[in-house]
N, C-alpha and C positions, 0 to 999 in steps of 0.2 A: 556675303563674307568670303567666299571663294575659297583659293586655298590657303587664304593667311591663316596664321595660328589663332586658334580662341586662347587666350593666357589664362584664365582662370573661371571659375565657377561658383562665384561667391555672391549668386541671387538670393535675395531674403527667404523667396519660396520658389519650390521647384515641384511644379505641378507633375512632372514627370515620374518623381518619386513616390507621389501619392499614388500615382497609378500604378507603380511597381508595388507598392503595399498590397493594392487592392488584388493586383493579380495573384500575388504569392498567397495571399488568404484563399482566393478563389481555389486555386491549385490544390491548396490543403483540404479544402471543403469538397470538391470534384472528385479527387482522389479517395478520400474516408469514406464518400458514399458509394461510387460506382467501381472503384479498383480494388480497394483495401490494402493501399500501401500508402506510405510516406513519401510525400512529393516534393520535400526539400523547402516548400514555402515558411515552414516555422522556422528554418535556418536563415534564411533570408528576412522573415521578420525579427528575428534577432540583431541580424546585422544593420537594420535600419533603425533599429532602438536605439543602438550605439551611435550610430550615425546622427541621428536628430537629438536624442536628450542629452546623451554624455557631451555631443558637441556643442550643444547650446548651453549646457552648464559650465563648460570649460571655456567658452566664448565671454560668458558673463563674468566668471572668475579673473578673466584677464584685464576687466574695464577698471580704471582709477576710482569709479565710484562705486563698487561692487560693496554690498550688502553683506558681511558674514553670518548673517541669521538665517539659520536652515530653517526655520518655520514656514518660509513661502514657497520656496520649490517642494517640499515634500507635502504643503497643503494643496497646491496647484495637482501634485499629482496625483494625491488620494481622490480628488475632485475629478479627475480624470478617469480614473480606475474602477474606483469603487463602488459607484453606483450602479453601472451595467452589472459588476460581479454580483452584487450583494440581491438585485432582483432577480437575476438568474436563480441563484441557489437558494431564495425563497421559493420561486417556483418549482425548483426541485423536490425540497422538503415537502411542499405542499402537495405535489404530485406523488410523493412516496406516501403521503397518508392518506391519500383519496384514490388513486387510480392504478397507482403502482406499487404493489406491496413487496414486489420483488427487491425495490430500492430500499427496503426497512432493513439495513443490515449493520452493524456494526462499523465493518471498517468504512462505509461511507457516511457514516455520522463524521467518523474522524477525518475524511476527506473533505468534508463540508467546511468543519473549523481550520484543516490545514489549507484550504483554499484562500478563504478570507483572510487568513493570516500570511497567505504567501510561502507556505513550506512545503507545498503539495508535493512536488518533485521528491523531496525526500520520502516523505510518506509513501508513496507509491514504491518508492525502491524498497523500504523496510516491509512493506507488505507483501513484497515479493511480485508485483503486478509487472510482468514485461509487458510492453507498448503492441497493443492487440489491435487489430482491425475490426471494425464495428460489429456487434452482435449481442443478442440479447442477454450474453452474460458478463459483458464489459461495463466497467463502471461509466457511468454518465458524465463523470468529472475526470476522466483520464486525462483529457486535454489540457486542464488547466495547469499542469508541470510546468507547461513553458511560461505562463503567466507568472508563476512563482518566480521562474528563474528572473525573468523581466524585472518584476519588483524588487528582487534582492539587488539587480545590479543597480536598479535604480535610486535604491537608499545610498549603495556604495558609492555611486557616481556624484551624487550630491554632497557626500562628505570627502569624496578625494578631491571634487573642484574647490570645496572651501577651504581643505585643508592647503592645497598649493595657494589659494588668495592671503591665506594667513601667514605662510611662509614666506612668500613674495610680496607683501604688503606694499613695501616700497620700489618693488621692480615687477610691477604686472606683467611686463612683455615677456618675462622669464616662465609665466604658468602655462602656456600654449607649449614652448619648446621643451621644457620638462616633461610637461603631460604627455607630449609626443614620443620622446624616449621611454617612459614607462610602460605607456599601451602597447608599443613595438615589442618591448621585452616581455611584457604580460601574455601579449598575443602569440609569440614565440612559445614560452613557457607551456601554456594551457595547450596550445595544439600539439607539442610533442608528448604532454601527459594523455591527450584524448587518444593520439594514435598509440600509446604504447597500453592504454586501459582497453581500447577495443579489440584486443586479444587478449585481454586478461577476464575483463570482466564487463560485457558490453550491457547487460541492463543499467548495472550501476553507470557506465559510460554516456547512456542515453540521457538519465535523468541528470547528472551531476553538474551542479554548480561549476565546479572547476574546470570540467571538461567543456562546457558551453561556454566558458568565458570568453574564448578566443574571437568568438563568431561577434561577440558585442563589443570588444576592445578593439578588432580590426576595424568595425563601423566608425567608433570614435577616433582610431587613428586618421581614416580617411577623411574625417572632418576636420583634422589639424593639417594633414598633408596633401590632401586629393585636389583642394584649390588650386594649388601651385602647377598643377601639369597643365603644359600649354602644349597642344597638336593641333595641326590642321582639321578642318572639316570633315575631310575623307576618311581621316582614320576613325574618327569619331564614329561616322556611322557606321563603319565596319563592327567597330567595338560594341556598341549598342545592339545592332543586329544579332551580333554574336553571341551577347550576353543574353537577349531574349530567346533565341535558340536553347542556350544552355538551360536557362531556367525552365524551359517548358519540357525539356527532354528528362529532366532531372527522374522525376517519378516513373518514367518509362526504364531508364537504364540502371537504376539501382533501388536497391533494397533499403530504404532510409534507415527503419527500425534497427536492421543489422549490420550497419555501418555506420552513421552521423552519430556523434559528430566528429569520428576519425579522417583519415586523409580523402576518403572519397567526399566528404561534404566540399572540398574544395571546389567540386564541379558546380552546384549552386551557388555557393559562396563567390566563387570566381566569376560566373555569369552576372550577379548581381553587383559584383565591384566594375565590372567593365562598364554596366549601364551609369552607375555613379559618376565614376570618373569622365566616360566619355559623353555622357548627355550633355544638350546644351539648352533644351526644350524645343527648339525649333528644329532640328534634325526630323528627315522623312521617317528614320526608325521611331523616333520619340512620339510620333502620332499614335504609335499603338497604344502607348501609355497617357496620352494627353488628351484623348476623346473622352466625351461625354459619359459613357459606360464605366470607363475606366476610374474616373474621376469620384463618380459615384461610390464604386465599389472601395476606392480608397477609402471616401469618408465614413461608411460603414463596416469598414475591415474587422474594427475593434469587436462589436456586437456581433458581426458575422460569425467569427470565429468563436466567440463565447457560447453562442446560442446553439449554433448548427448541431454541435457532438450530443447533448442532452436530447434533443429533437430526433436525433438520429436513432440513438439507442432506445428510447423511449416509442418510436413506433416500429422498432422491431420485436419490442415486448409485447406491445398491444396488440400487434397483428400475428404474433406466434412465428413469426419470420426468423430463422437462426441468422441469416444473413439478409441483408435488404435486397429486394427485387429491383428491376429497372423501374417500374412504375411507381413503387413505393418510394426510392430514391428521386424521381421527379417530384413527387409530392413533398419529400423532405425538403429538397432543394429550395422549391418555391415558398415554403411556411417558413424556412431559416431566413431568407432574402427577405421577408415581410417582416420578420420579428426584428431582423437587424435594423431595417428602414425605420420603423417604430421605435425602437430602442434610439437611436439617433436622434430624431425629430423631439420626443419626447423626455427623454432622459439624460443623454450623453450632452446633447449640444445645451440644453437649459443649464444644466449644472456645473459645467466645464467653468474655471477659472477664466476669463476673458481681461481682467487688467494687465499691464505689462507688469513685470517684476519691479519691483522698487528698489531703490538705490540708497546709498547711505542718507541719513537726515530724513528721508522719508516717512509717514506714519499709516501705513495703509490699514491697519486695524481700526485707528480711531475713522478714517476716512470711511472704510465699511460699515462702523457702526451706525456713522450719520446716516449712509445711504439706508441702512436698513430702515432706520425710523422715520424716514421720510416717503419712503417709495414701495409701492404695492407690490412689484413684481420682484424687488428684491426682498420682501417678506413672504411671497410665495416661493422664491428658491430656497430661504432658509428653512420655510417650514417643509418642504421636500425632502432637505438636506437631513434634516433633524429625522425624519421619519427611518430615511435609508441607515444614517448612521446609528440610528437604535436598532435596525435590522442586522446591521454588521454586528456590533456589540452581541446579538443574540447568537448570531451563525458563531461568533467565536467562542461564546461559552456553552455551544451545543455539546460538543464532545466533552470538556471538562464537567459538566452536569450530567451526562450520562456514565461517565467514569464514579462520580460520587455515586449515582444509584445503583452501579455496580457494587462499588465496594459494600454498602449499606447491605445490598441483598445477597454478599458471600458469605455473611455469617447468619443471615436471618433465619429462622428455625420454623418449618413449615408445621402446620395442624397435621399428624400423622393419619386422622381420622380423615380428613379432606385429601390429603395427599398420600396415600399408601405406598405410592412408587411399586418398587418389586412386588411387594406384597399381594399385589392386586393380580399378579399371574398365578397365586397359588390359591386365591378364595377369596381374599380380602375384600369388601365392598369399596367401591368406587362412587363417591357422590358426584353430581354435576359441579364442575368446578373448571375455570380458566387455567389451561395447564401453565406451570411455572417453571424457571423463571421467564422474564420477557425476553424473547427471540433476539432483541435488541443490544441484550447485554451477555446473552450465554456464551457467546462466542470467547468473550475475553474474559469469562470467569474459570480463571486457570486453575491446575491443581497445587497443591500446597509446595511442592518440590520445586514447581515453576516458579510459582511468585517469590519465591524466596532466593532463586536464583542458584540452587542447589544441586544444578547439573551441569555435564560438558555440553554449552552449545556450541553452535557452527563456528563462532569467532574463535573459541578455544583451542588449543594445540591440543592433539590427541593423546599426548603423555600427560597431560595436565587431570588430575584428579580433584575436584572441585571439594574441598571441606570445610570451607565458612562460607556464608549467605553471601550473595553476590559476590563470591571469591575475594571478599575484605577479612584480612587476617584479626581485624579487631571485631569483627561482626560475631555472631551466634554461630557455633557450629552445624554442620549439616547432619544434624542426629535428630530424630523424630521418636515417635513414642515414649517410652521410659530412657531417659539417656542413662539412667542408673540399672538398668534391668540387666538380670543375668542372662536372659537370652538374646542371642543377637540375629538378625536377618538381613541381607543385604538385596536392595533392590537393583538388579540388572536390566540392561537393555534399552528402550528409547521412550517416546512419549507413552505408548499403550502400555509399558509398565508405569512409567511416571504419574499416569491419571489413577491408580489405586493409592497414591499415597495418603492421602486425607482418610480414608477407611483404615489403611494400614496405622496411620498414627494413632486414630482413635482406638483399636485394638491394642496396639501395645502401650496406650497408657492404661487401659484397664488391666492388661495381662502381664505387664512387667517384661516388654520386650521391647529392646533397641531397634530402631529401624534406620538402616544407613544407605541414602540413595548413593548409586556408582551409576549414573545414567548418561546416556548421550542423546543430543538432539537428533530425532532420524536414525536411528541406528539399534536393530535388534541386537541383542546379546549371541554373537557368532565367530566361531573361530574355525580353524581349520582347513581343510583342504576347498572346500565348496562355498567359499564366501566370494566367487567373483562379481557377483550380483551387488554387491555392497561397497561403498567407496573406500580409497585406502585409508582416508582418515578414520572411518568407524572400525574398520579390521584392527587397525593399530590400537585406538582407543581399547578395544576389548581384550586385546593380546595383554594391554597392561592391567586391564580388571583382573583377567584370570589369574595374573603372576600375583596381583595385590588378594586376590581371594585364597590361594592356595600359601601366601606367605602370613595372612591373617583370617585363618579358617573360620566362618561364622557358623552359628548352629542351622542356618538354611539361606539357600538363596532364593529368591522369589522374582519371577520373569513369567513372560506370555509365552504359548506352546504352539500354536499354529497361525497360520495366516491364509487369505483367500488364495484359491488357486489360478484366477483369470481375473489380473487386476483388482476390482473391486467384488466383484461377484466372485462366489465361491463355488462347488464347495471349498470348506478349508482343509488345509493338509499340513504337513510336518515338513519342511523344507529341510534337505540333506544337512546343511549348516546347522541346523539346530542340534541335530542327533550327532553330529560330532562335537558340539558343545557339551550337550550331557554327558556325552563317552568323556570327554576333559575333565567335568567334575566328577563324575564316578570315577575315574583312575585315582584321585586323588583326594576320596573319600569325603566329599561334599555334597550333603543333603542338598535336593531341589526340591521347590515347591512352586509349579506352576498353573497357571489359568488358561483355559481355553480362550481365544482372542474372542472379544465382541463383534459383532457385525460390521462392515463397512458400508458406508450407503453408498446406495445405485439406484438408478432407475430401469425401467422396462427395457432400454437398450443395452444396460450393463453399464453405463457412464456415470462416473461419479455424481453423487448428489447428497446433499445436507438435508437428512431427514426431517430436521426442525425448520430450515429455510423454507422446505417443501409446504408444510404446513402453514408458514407463516406468510406463504404465498396464496394462502387462500383455498389450497384444495384440500381433500378430504382426508384425514388421517389414514385411510384405507388405501387412497390413491398415492400415499407418500409411505407405506410399508412395502418389506420385501418378504418375499417367499421363501419360508424356512428353508425348504429343499433346495434355494439356490444359494444360501449363505451358509449351510452348516451340511457336512456330512453325515449319515444315520448314525455312524458311531465316531465318537471323538478320536480322530487317529493318533491324537498324543498319549492317551492313555494306553494304547497298544503299545508304544514303544516303552513309556514310562514304567508299565508293570513289569518291565524283566529286570529293573533295577532296584536292589532293597532298599535305599536310602531318596526314592523319589517317587513323585506322585505328580498327576493331573487330574486337576477339577474341570469337568464338565460344566460349563457354565451358560450353555445353550438356553437353557430352561429359565434362568435369569432375566432375558432378554427377550425372548419369544414364546407365542404359544404354539400350538402342534402345526400351525398352518403358516404364521407369519409372524415377522419380528418389527412390531410397530412403533411409528416414531414415539407416539406418548402412552406410557404405562403407568396406570395410577393417578392419572392428572399432573406427570412430570415429565417434561420434555427427556428422552433417553439420552440424545445426543447431543454434545457441545458443538459438533462440526459434521463433515461428512464421515467422519471414521473414529471420533473420541468420544466417550462417555461424559455427559454432563456433573458436574458435581453434585447437584441436587439428586440425581438419580444415585449417583455413587453412594451417598449416606444411606440410602435405604436397602444397600446390599451389605453394609456393616455385619449384621446377623450372621446370616450365612456364610460370608469370609470368615468370620471370626470362628466359628464351630468348625469349619473345613480346617483353618489353620491350626487352631490349638489341637482338633485331633491329631493332625500330622507328627506336629512337635511333640505329644505326647508318646505316639502309639508306633507310627510311621518309621521313624529314624531309626535304624539298626535293625528293622524287621526283616522278613525273608522275602525273597522272589515268589510272587504267585499270590501273598496275602490280599485279601479283599481290598479293593479300592475304595478309598473316600468317595462317599456322595454328599454333595453340599445339601445342607439342611433347607429346607423348603420353610419361606418365613410367612407360615399361614397365619400370624398377627402382624398387624400394623407395625412397622419398626419403630422403637424409640427414637426421638429427634438426637440428634448428633449434634452436641455442645462442642464447639471449639474453644479454646483458650483463648484469651482477651488479646493477646499479645500477638494474634496471627491475623490482624485483620490485612 
């Protein structure tokens, strides 16, 4: 061809792009295993998805014989994607149930359903999971966010192409012209959004379908316009060579998790665009992508990507390596390649739809039914497909089923003789029994106030006090206990105050006390000059709460009084901001009733650990306990401060959670902790009696007393606590 211009690139099959796909996914895997960084391969993978899939949909829609039935492209796509994904997810569930108890977590159950339902990217963002390097603590399904983005755009692509075909039914030549304009506009808009969001909320930017859109729509735009580029051979050689170099260097030059899909993603995407536009299949540079190895990697790329991450995470857990060693990485790479090859041979290729897409007037369903009745191979594929379809449905139902179980357990009453809970710390007998509730649901059994949406969450403005459930003016008011009670208590602070809402609600019902939550997520009740460690939104919210409390004085304010001094490990202390807040209340004559905070879970290195999760990982309860001397100071530091105020009291709750030596994860056959630093609903129910005695004594005798009066000491629940009966309308 010499220096003659190559006019287009309309070949039906482009093997060099299969090789590019294989190279992109190989870089993803290699950087995941050995480098711990994002390589840019996923960005290229999304670009190629737009180029191949959306491009083919638009080419079909531009034909006069195109059928407007969406069933076939969606069915073909499902047969291409679901089998591999379903088998991997089933394998992950089986591994969790047999050899990997660390994976028996409610967030992973939700992710299983989200992955098979193709909304995993949004679930990961909502769960607050930044894209992390491989370790024994990372989700084995984290990587499936990109499959979800891809699946969402496949659905949108099918509908977009068929919409254009319907609108331009008599002018199908216009389909590609209009699509090109729309795709370019969408690419520019999405890129600008991603560039803006990268400086505002990078975790959302990384997972968002909207910010990832430009990578896919750019690929589709290349399918519309790229073939018309006419260039001589030598510039194409330069383009492909430069593109390959850019693709290979991306992971070295950029931290993709912190920068993509913002402007920095133009580097790997730009390299891939140079290859797509410049390659002809017979260039010298093309040989890097058309050799046998790259073609094989291109064929197994989907399975390679899907399988490598759970294999890697499982390996780190089973070997006890926080991060994979080189030797372990080599083993993971070999196993992943083997699994991907088997997956392609026995799952992906046999179940893929091979028939060409039908046109108007054809009856593919009737033809398929006839083939099924007469062909043994077709029956085998149908049987395999039916099994995988059943598995996919089961995976979709996994999270809703667990949610139903959680809702049923939320109001379940435990036998206090078998499950004495806190009473066991004061001598109650504890028979042999399986601890309750199930670790699979305990983390999502939220306190009453949180379930009702009666607190200021992160998405609320700090000047907003939530007065009705879920902030709906037509929903019930956020008033607990006895709404008509003559005594009013305000709950203030964050989630460590919120967790006491269920016991306070029951006590309020029994004692005629109105309980009003004035809470914000992740925000202790602090005001004054020492609030620098807390967010501006938290401080502003608390200032508004203090104004409300002063303008509408209650009989008492309720909150917690201490925090761990060293991250999660104690001893506990009273921050200066707490003292400032109590002084502000005292200056305005507002009584205060406070509880010493519960232990925050930590391991032997002082790192955050969920005690319940520790037990669920098949570790001994004693190994998951925290030494009391590393949790609590010898004397409650809050009592020392609050004893100087006449209408304030601090309750030392240390004996409610700990023995003289340790703070165990299970007390009286009940898991004490919902997560790493919050108490479980079941355990809190067993603290109603001591909390009620302390609170009513305070309300009866402490308010208005003189400084130095004897402090209240919490009652010891020497008898098993009576079952907590929740109102029927609180489910």
